[in-house]
SESELO-928619 format. One record per residue (C-alpha): x, z, y. Coordinates in Angstrom, 3 decimals, decimal comma, m for minus. Example, Ala and Ser with C-alpha at 12.3 -4.5 7.8 and 13.67 -1.06 7.14 Angstrom:
+----------+----------+----------+
!       xx !       zz !       yy !
+----------+----------+----------+
!   12,300 !    7,800 !   m4,500 !
!   13,670 !    7,140 !   m1,060 !
+----------+----------+----------+
***
This chain:
+----------+----------+----------+
!       xx !       zz !       yy !
+----------+----------+----------+
!  144,702 !   84,344 !   m1,525 !
!  145,666 !   84,922 !    2,083 !
!  148,399 !   86,963 !    3,676 !
!  147,998 !   87,020 !    7,441 !
!  151,046 !   88,331 !    9,281 !
!  150,979 !   89,327 !   12,925 !
!  152,738 !   91,503 !   15,464 !
!  155,762 !   89,411 !   16,247 !
!  156,896 !   88,721 !   19,778 !
!  159,709 !   88,961 !   22,273 !
!  161,452 !   92,300 !   22,637 !
!  164,685 !   93,478 !   24,206 !
!  167,524 !   94,778 !   22,089 !
!  166,917 !   98,404 !   21,215 !
!  163,169 !   97,953 !   21,315 !
!  160,560 !   98,249 !   18,577 !
!  157,856 !   96,159 !   16,981 !
!  155,352 !   96,791 !   14,218 !
!  154,403 !   93,857 !   12,049 !
!  151,169 !   93,824 !   10,082 !
!  150,110 !   91,759 !    7,110 !
!  146,488 !   91,700 !    6,031 !
!  146,019 !   90,628 !    2,429 !
!  142,889 !   89,153 !    0,897 !
!  141,976 !   87,446 !   m2,354 !
!  143,990 !   89,746 !   m4,642 !
!  143,687 !   93,364 !   m5,736 !
!  145,886 !   94,795 !   m3,026 !
!  146,579 !   98,130 !   m4,709 !
!  147,888 !   96,382 !   m7,829 !
!  150,427 !   94,224 !   m6,004 !
!  153,869 !   94,986 !   m4,711 !
!  154,470 !   93,944 !   m1,115 !
!  157,700 !   92,937 !    0,484 !
!  159,052 !   91,472 !    3,710 !
!  161,546 !   88,654 !    4,106 !
!  162,864 !   86,839 !    7,161 !
!  164,371 !   83,502 !    8,016 !
!  166,553 !   83,012 !   11,059 !
!  167,013 !   79,563 !   12,620 !
!  169,321 !   77,461 !   10,503 !
!  169,627 !   80,103 !    7,793 !
!  168,108 !   80,740 !    4,404 !
!  165,274 !   83,169 !    3,873 !
!  166,606 !   86,659 !    3,233 !
!  165,266 !   89,883 !    1,832 !
!  164,298 !   92,696 !    4,213 !
!  162,460 !   95,347 !    2,212 !
!  160,273 !   95,855 !   m0,820 !
!  158,153 !   98,740 !   m1,984 !
!  157,920 !  100,101 !   m5,501 !
!  161,577 !   99,575 !   m6,258 !
!  162,658 !  100,444 !   m9,795 !
!  165,028 !  103,128 !   m8,528 !
!  162,719 !  104,608 !   m5,921 !
!  159,748 !  104,047 !   m3,677 !
!  161,264 !  101,406 !   m1,430 !
!  164,414 !   99,344 !   m1,156 !
!  165,894 !   98,033 !    2,072 !
!  168,548 !   95,478 !    2,837 !
!  171,656 !   97,263 !    4,060 !
!  171,367 !   95,881 !    7,601 !
!  167,834 !   97,226 !    7,941 !
!  168,215 !  100,620 !    6,363 !
!  167,409 !  103,417 !    8,784 !
!  165,842 !  101,058 !   11,325 !
!  162,950 !   99,484 !    9,418 !
!  160,109 !  101,194 !    7,539 !
!  157,585 !   99,614 !    5,211 !
!  154,208 !  101,237 !    4,666 !
!  150,789 !  100,271 !    3,416 !
!  147,148 !  101,165 !    3,944 !
!  145,193 !  100,394 !    0,790 !
!  141,882 !  100,966 !    2,569 !
!  142,733 !   98,169 !    5,009 !
!  144,569 !   95,911 !    2,537 !
!  147,420 !   95,928 !    5,005 !
!  151,169 !   96,344 !    4,772 !
!  153,233 !   97,194 !    7,825 !
!  156,838 !   96,799 !    8,868 !
!  157,922 !   99,164 !   11,614 !
!  161,128 !   97,892 !   13,205 !
!  163,132 !  100,109 !   15,538 !
!  166,391 !   99,653 !   17,381 !
!  166,077 !   95,898 !   17,110 !
!  169,155 !   93,722 !   17,501 !
!  169,497 !   90,072 !   18,560 !
!  170,530 !   89,251 !   14,984 !
!  167,090 !   90,416 !   13,812 !
!  165,597 !   87,326 !   15,472 !
!  163,751 !   85,416 !   12,758 !
!  160,394 !   84,468 !   11,344 !
!  159,217 !   87,411 !    9,262 !
!  157,183 !   86,805 !    6,123 !
!  155,161 !   89,203 !    4,021 !
!  154,915 !   88,486 !    0,321 !
!  152,999 !   89,853 !   m2,655 !
!  153,984 !   90,157 !   m6,295 !
!  151,967 !   91,195 !   m9,344 !
!  155,097 !   92,502 !  m11,050 !
!  155,513 !   96,166 !  m11,856 !
!  158,422 !   96,542 !   m9,463 !
!  159,507 !   94,919 !   m6,249 !
!  162,399 !   92,505 !   m6,078 !
!  164,975 !   91,238 !   m3,601 !
!  164,430 !   87,723 !   m4,968 !
!  161,905 !   85,610 !   m3,114 !
!  161,069 !   83,818 !   m6,366 !
!  159,513 !   87,035 !   m7,677 !
!  156,711 !   86,846 !   m5,101 !
!  153,836 !   84,494 !   m5,825 !
!  151,978 !   84,862 !   m2,554 !
!  153,303 !   84,407 !    0,975 !
!  152,044 !   84,744 !    4,494 !
!  152,596 !   82,171 !    7,205 !
!  155,198 !   84,209 !    9,043 !
!  155,379 !   85,813 !   12,460 !
!  158,203 !   85,168 !   14,905 !
!  160,315 !   88,025 !   16,183 !
!  162,703 !   87,293 !   19,031 !
!  165,130 !   89,951 !   20,197 !
!  166,893 !   89,305 !   23,491 !
!  170,244 !   90,821 !   24,379 !
+----------+----------+----------+
***
């Protein structure tokens, strides 16, 4: 199983980035995908998951309205569109896959992880 994340980089505050995560080795359409991030010196935190029990997607409060998760089943790829980026969004961003019926905010619910892609937002 491989999750290959890309698209990170250096961007100014207020700018945008789109992260991609190409998944192989699992049946992509049958897995729930999520994004997490880990800032320097901090624990990994939840960003967004799809297929939330109460709706299609679920976002962390800080990211709501700025970030959008989407997927392309034909390309086995999940995306994270990030707009209006802030310096506090600086982190390594990880995509993760779960075979559960619904997504979760808990990292332990995801069995498969990508290697991460670094996003740096300058002020």
